C-alpha positions in Angstrom: -53.7 -30.3 -37.9 -53.4 -31.8 -34.4 -50.9 -29.1 -33.4 -53.4 -26.3 -34.3 -56.2 -28.0 -32.4 -54.0 -28.4 -29.3 -53.0 -24.7 -29.5 -56.7 -23.7 -29.8 -57.6 -25.9 -26.7 -54.7 -24.4 -24.7 -55.8 -20.9 -25.7 -59.4 -21.6 -24.7 -58.3 -23.0 -21.3 -56.1 -20.0 -20.7 -58.9 -17.6 -21.6 -61.4 -19.4 -19.3 -58.8 -19.2 -16.5 -58.3 -15.5 -17.0 -62.0 -14.8 -17.0 -62.5 -16.9 -13.9 -59.7 -15.0 -12.1 -61.1 -11.7 -13.1 -64.6 -12.7 -11.8 -63.1 -13.9 -8.5 -61.1 -10.7 -7.9 -63.8 -8.4 -9.1 -66.2 -10.0 -6.6 -63.8 -9.2 -3.8 -63.5 -5.6 -4.7 -64.8 -2.9 -2.3 -67.8 -1.2 -3.8 -69.9 1.8 -2.7 -73.6 2.3 -3.0 -75.7 5.3 -2.0 -79.3 5.2 -0.8 -81.2 8.5 -0.4 -84.6 9.8 0.5 -85.8 13.4 0.4 -89.1 14.9 1.3 -91.2 17.0 3.7 -92.8 15.8 6.9 -96.1 17.1 8.3 -94.8 20.2 10.0 -93.0 21.6 6.9 -89.6 20.2 7.9 -87.6 19.2 4.8 -85.6 16.1 5.2 -82.7 14.7 3.2 -81.1 11.4 4.2 -78.2 9.9 2.5 -76.7 6.5 3.3 -73.3 5.7 1.9 -72.6 1.9 2.1 -69.2 0.4 1.5 -69.4 -3.3 0.9 -67.2 -6.2 -0.3 -68.8 -9.2 -1.8 -72.2 -9.5 -0.1 -71.3 -7.9 3.2 -71.3 -4.3 4.4 -68.0 -3.0 5.7 -69.0 0.5 6.6 -72.2 2.6 6.7 -72.1 6.4 6.7 -75.5 8.1 7.2 -76.0 11.8 6.8 -79.4 12.9 7.8 -80.5 16.5 7.6 -83.7 18.2 8.7 -84.3 21.8 7.7 -87.1 24.0 9.2 -87.6 27.6 10.3 -89.4 26.2 13.4 -86.6 26.3 15.9 -88.7 24.6 18.6 -89.3 21.6 16.3 -85.6 21.5 15.4 -84.5 21.4 19.0 -87.0 18.6 19.8 -85.7 16.7 16.8 -82.1 17.2 17.9 -83.0 15.9 21.4 -84.7 12.9 20.0 -81.7 12.0 17.7 -79.2 12.6 20.6 -81.2 10.3 22.8 -81.4 7.6 20.1 -77.7 7.6 19.3 -76.4 8.2 22.8 -77.3 4.5 23.6 -74.4 3.6 21.3 -71.8 6.0 22.8 -69.8 3.3 24.5 -69.7 1.0 21.4 -66.3 1.3 19.7 -66.5 1.9 15.9 -69.9 3.5 16.2 -69.3 7.2 15.7 -71.9 9.9 15.5 -72.0 13.7 15.4 -75.1 15.9 15.7 -75.0 19.6 15.1 -77.3 22.6 14.4 -76.3 25.0 11.6 -78.8 27.8 11.2 -82.1 26.2 10.3 -80.6 22.7 9.7 -79.9 19.8 12.0 -77.2 17.5 10.6 -76.7 14.0 12.0 -73.8 12.0 10.8 -73.2 8.4 11.8 -70.4 6.1 10.8 -70.5 2.4 11.6 -67.5 0.2 10.9 -69.0 -3.2 10.6 -65.7 -4.9 10.0 -64.6 -4.1 13.6 -67.7 -3.2 15.6 -69.1 -5.5 18.3 -72.4 -6.5 16.6 -73.6 -8.2 19.7 -73.4 -4.9 21.5 -75.4 -3.2 18.8 -78.1 -5.8 19.1 -78.1 -5.5 22.9 -78.6 -1.7 22.7 -81.3 -2.1 20.0 -82.7 -5.6 19.5 -84.2 -4.7 16.1 -80.6 -4.7 14.8 -80.9 -8.5 15.0 -83.1 -8.4 11.8 -80.1 -7.1 9.8 -77.1 -8.6 11.7 -76.6 -12.3 11.0 -73.5 -14.1 12.3 -71.9 -10.8 13.1 -72.4 -9.4 9.5 -74.8 -7.3 7.5 -75.8 -8.5 4.1 -75.8 -5.7 1.5 -79.1 -6.9 0.0 -80.9 -7.0 3.3 -79.8 -3.4 4.1 -80.9 -2.2 0.6 -84.4 -3.8 1.2 -84.7 -2.0 4.6 -83.8 1.3 3.1 -86.2 0.8 0.1 -89.0 0.0 2.6 -88.6 3.5 3.9 -88.9 5.0 0.4 -85.2 5.4 -0.3 -83.7 5.0 -3.7 -80.4 3.1 -3.9 -77.9 3.5 -6.7 
């Protein structure tokens, strides 16, 4: 009878160990989350913004944003392009902050990729002090980023 009890206890300990190891390694796996927002702004411009977030544990590793604005009003589209270029050009000298802005017919497509694992977060804060709200100790917490996107009406899945 004692031998059976010992085997049961050993099996339970092994099982608990396996579960603990799986939990530890699963928490350190890279995951991807997408936040998106679609709609129309006052001048009839249709917007579609998608934010693809790669994170590990509770910290963001990479953020890829794809923002599109579609309108037949070419003047509005050009002004929007100038505004976006001005906003992102402040980051042009920051390594690991990459952006591309292009016009395709009636659509402006702005793509930004930020590699938070390697970027100089102090430089990001210097260029735009509001970044300090998200960047803590050189890192961006996934939950803080989700809250910011949800404040703008985005849905995150």
